[in-house]
GUFIRO-305036 format. One line per 2 residues: their letters; for each residue x, y, z of C-alpha. Coordinates in steps of 0.001 Angstrom, whole numbers. Example, Ala and Ser with C-alpha at 12.3 -4.5 7.8 and 13.67 -1.06 7.14 Angstrom:
2
as = 12300:-4500:7800; 13670:-1060:7140
***
This chain:
295
mk = 128486:101636:99819; 125970:104255:98727
vl = 122726:104318:100724; 119237:105897:99723
is = 117148:106288:102799; 113633:106765:101479
ip = 110739:107925:103296; 106927:108436:102260
ay = 105241:111138:104034; 101704:112746:104254
ne = 100828:115538:106736; 103866:114568:108983
ek = 105084:118215:109757; 105164:117295:113543
ti = 107385:114252:113162; 109554:114609:110011
ag = 112209:116796:111045; 112889:114441:114182
vi = 112915:111538:111927; 115488:113194:109627
rd = 117567:114389:112281; 117710:110606:114052
ik = 118647:109067:110709; 121389:111563:110244
kv = 122724:111184:113719; 122917:107391:113397
md = 124242:107441:109796; 126953:109893:110325
kt = 128544:107334:112732; 128782:104715:109931
sy = 131007:104672:107002; 128123:104579:104395
qy = 127593:107501:101959; 123989:108322:102072
ki = 121303:110641:101185; 117541:111038:102793
mi = 114732:111293:100231; 111160:112329:101086
vn = 108280:111574:98722; 105987:114094:99870
dg = 102351:112331:99130; 100338:115701:98434
sk = 100551:116926:102083; 98644:119912:102787
dn = 100856:120986:105626; 104435:121998:105807
ts = 105961:118440:105680; 107722:119281:102251
ki = 109099:122592:103410; 110394:121067:106717
ag = 112073:117898:104961; 113864:120513:102685
ee = 115004:122547:105310; 116532:119466:107198
ga = 118751:118744:103992; 116452:116021:102646
lv = 115872:115408:98718; 112411:116277:98345
yd = 109805:114928:95478; 106161:116361:95717
hp = 102951:114530:94459; 100343:117052:93402
rn = 98035:115436:95305; 97447:112388:97648
fg = 97921:109188:95661; 98426:106689:98536
la = 101089:104217:99718; 101586:102078:96566
et = 101860:105045:94238; 104288:106796:96495
fr = 106362:103615:96822; 106436:103667:92825
te = 107712:107092:92916; 110352:106294:95350
ie = 111742:103412:93328; 111381:105737:90046
ka = 113346:108440:91461; 115942:106150:93535
lq = 116912:104535:90388; 117609:107737:88732
ln = 120191:108253:91390; 123460:105981:91767
fd = 122686:104248:94908; 123618:100435:95824
vf = 121352:99936:98627; 117684:101546:99256
vh = 116322:101685:102587; 112446:102478:103277
td = 111189:103853:106507; 108247:105663:107760
ad = 108030:109290:108462; 106216:109103:112025
gq = 109120:107913:114106; 107779:104338:114827
yl = 110824:102675:113538; 114150:103030:115161
ae = 116759:104896:113277; 119382:102827:114910
di = 118100:99716:113143; 118701:101089:109732
pr = 122444:100266:109701; 121472:96507:110673
li = 119350:96098:107658; 122076:97626:105431
ke = 124421:94975:107137; 122422:92031:106087
ve = 122329:93331:102385; 126281:93559:102793
ng = 126140:89933:103922; 124437:88853:100579
yd = 120540:89304:101126; 118499:90912:98521
lv = 115601:92130:100452; 115727:92519:104301
lg = 112548:92950:106269; 112067:94566:109794
nr = 109895:91944:111782; 108100:94047:114461
ft = 106522:90873:116234; 110045:89473:117152
gg = 111365:92854:117687; 108879:94224:120008
ie = 105575:96249:119433; 104704:99015:121634
dm = 101201:99544:120302; 99262:98282:117528
pl = 95546:98126:116818; 94234:94796:117524
mk = 92547:94401:114266; 95798:95429:112369
kl = 97834:92942:114420; 95495:89954:113922
gn = 95159:90882:110141; 98883:91087:109783
ka = 99407:87632:111133; 96612:86120:108889
fs = 98203:88035:105836; 101653:86635:106742
rv = 100278:83234:106938; 98686:83317:103569
is = 101637:84833:101923; 103900:82165:103621
hi = 101584:79594:102060; 101665:81179:98654
tr = 105388:81379:98246; 106152:78371:100518
fk = 108814:80861:102564; 107852:81817:106157
vg = 107173:85328:106441; 106515:86681:110006
dc = 105494:90267:109246; 104712:90737:105975
qt = 103138:94325:106218; 106324:95818:107704
gf = 107210:99273:106006; 110744:98799:107312
ra = 113167:97259:104550; 116177:97566:102743
ft = 116934:96070:99332; 119143:96137:96392
re = 119282:98183:93301; 118590:94915:91517
va = 115469:94322:93572; 114315:97866:92742
ek = 114740:97308:89075; 113314:94002:88527
vp = 110578:93582:91050; 107713:95564:89805
it = 104790:96843:91952; 101387:96931:90198
st = 98969:97180:93337; 97027:100318:93717
ft = 96890:100113:97318; 99782:98398:99207
yt = 103485:97722:98102; 104525:95577:101089
qe = 103035:92218:100394; 103629:92304:96603
qi = 107106:93165:97084; 107693:90236:99291
ir = 105853:87598:96909; 107520:88926:93824
ai = 110892:88871:95139; 110527:85387:96528
kl = 109101:84056:93281; 111999:85556:91362
ky = 114513:83738:93683; 115831:86656:95438
ki = 117280:86050:98929; 115091:87278:101811
ke = 115591:87745:105484; 113785:89161:108388
ip = 115522:90867:111615; 113858:91899:114785
tr = 113102:95622:114842; 111321:97677:117562
fl = 108045:99535:116749; 107290:102371:118944
kr = 104033:103742:119887; 102679:106462:117666
ga = 102178:110002:119207; 98599:110949:120362
kt = 98671:113842:117835; 99977:111931:115026
ss = 97531:109246:114107; 97799:107328:111053
rl = 97123:109070:108055; 97955:106194:105442
mk = 94785:104412:105787; 91085:105360:107015
np = 90520:102671:109389; 91714:98985:110248
fd = 88780:97589:108556; 89130:99537:105319
ya = 92899:98396:105249; 92095:94818:105887
vk = 89733:94726:103201; 91884:96484:100666
aw = 94812:94236:101627; 92832:91142:101330
in = 91733:92112:97798; 95266:92657:96977
il = 96394:89383:98296; 93784:87695:96253
ri = 94870:89412:93172; 98522:88333:93728
yr = 97192:84789:94089; 95367:84796:91022
dy = 98748:86208:89069; 101094:83820:90642
ep = 98929:80812:91153; 96147:81055:88458
lk = 95447:77346:88309; 94848:76929:91985
ff = 93014:80321:92128; 90632:79590:89136
gw = 90783:75769:89763; 89061:76117:93142
ig = 86350:78435:91819; 85764:76095:88658
fm = 85482:73121:90827; 82877:74849:93007
fl = 80879:75582:90095; 81107:71710:88821
av = 80274:70405:92259; 76952:72498:92430
gg = 76210:71644:88850; 77266:67871:89000
gv = 75512:67515:92470; 72176:68935:91084
gl = 72606:67088:87858; 73044:63875:89976
wl = 70127:64493:92050; 67919:65040:89011
iy = 69238:61789:87685; 68351:60128:90656
lf = 64669:61412:90600; 64411:60077:87186
it = 65528:56695:88071; 63395:56524:90991
tg = 60041:58178:89687; 60678:57593:85911
ai = 59556:61326:85193; 61370:64020:83720
rr = 60834:67047:86125; 62445:70124:86893
vp = 63387:71223:83647; 64343:74792:84763
ta = 66668:73105:87418; 68460:70863:84807
il = 69044:73813:82654; 70621:75638:85685
sv = 72841:72403:86486; 74059:72429:82910
mf = 74891:76224:82956; 76780:75646:86266
vi = 78677:72664:84837; 79739:74941:81483
mg = 80913:77799:83719; 82941:75582:85778
iq = 84756:74093:82680; 85029:77508:81281
il = 86695:78654:84617; 89047:75867:84677
lf = 90190:76471:81029; 90798:80111:82062
gf = 93147:78954:84703; 94932:76643:82342
la = 95294:79495:79830; 96567:81918:82592
dm = 98956:79251:84067; 100558:79023:80535
qk = 100762:82847:80440; 102289:83554:83720
k = 105757:84715:83972
***
């Protein structure tokens, strides 16, 4: 079996050599044919040079594009190569190289996408905001897909060539949740396995996000967009019914006033009520049309 181990990197000159060496040390003990690929996302340090000196395939972005675009580049370059399984891990050494064969083994067992679950495997250190956000996101995605996902934001995963070809990533921020949702919706077999998550070194703070709050906001926006794409009737339905409820409630109140007083008052409020009802109907129609067009 041919395996491509892909790593996105941005200013990781302090850790990239150690990560590559650890992977080689583990993979050389297996029977897999493998290559290590680094997608350098516009690093300003020596990440690209060091990765090349360590024997990895290196592709350079002209500037920093972010996680989602880097993952798309990984998939694009990977599909140009003749590999059976793709493993995605990080450049900071927080995931253990010895867990990579465990991911690959589950793909050999028939799973299409295998995720490393940090919560069941053990987390040495993670910011509280990110930990709470991850659990909340995982619950939302589990609800959307009707498939229990324990760690939807893990970057440690293995998947087949078919998943790489047929599961598109359209997000401009993160690939993690979107690949899971789309793979489940396309009826691919998914499995989580426990994986350790080590503490990041003091001099290697995260460069992939500004801060946990920024990450949380962008991730929630992405989840809402995916909910819109895959459950449009529910997404637009809730919004439409909210407008209808407000417009209808105000309208009923005005009718009550007319019945009890016999006077026609608050004309602007009546117009606003009608506008809310019309908007609610339009939004519901958008939901039905989107539901008809969804793939």
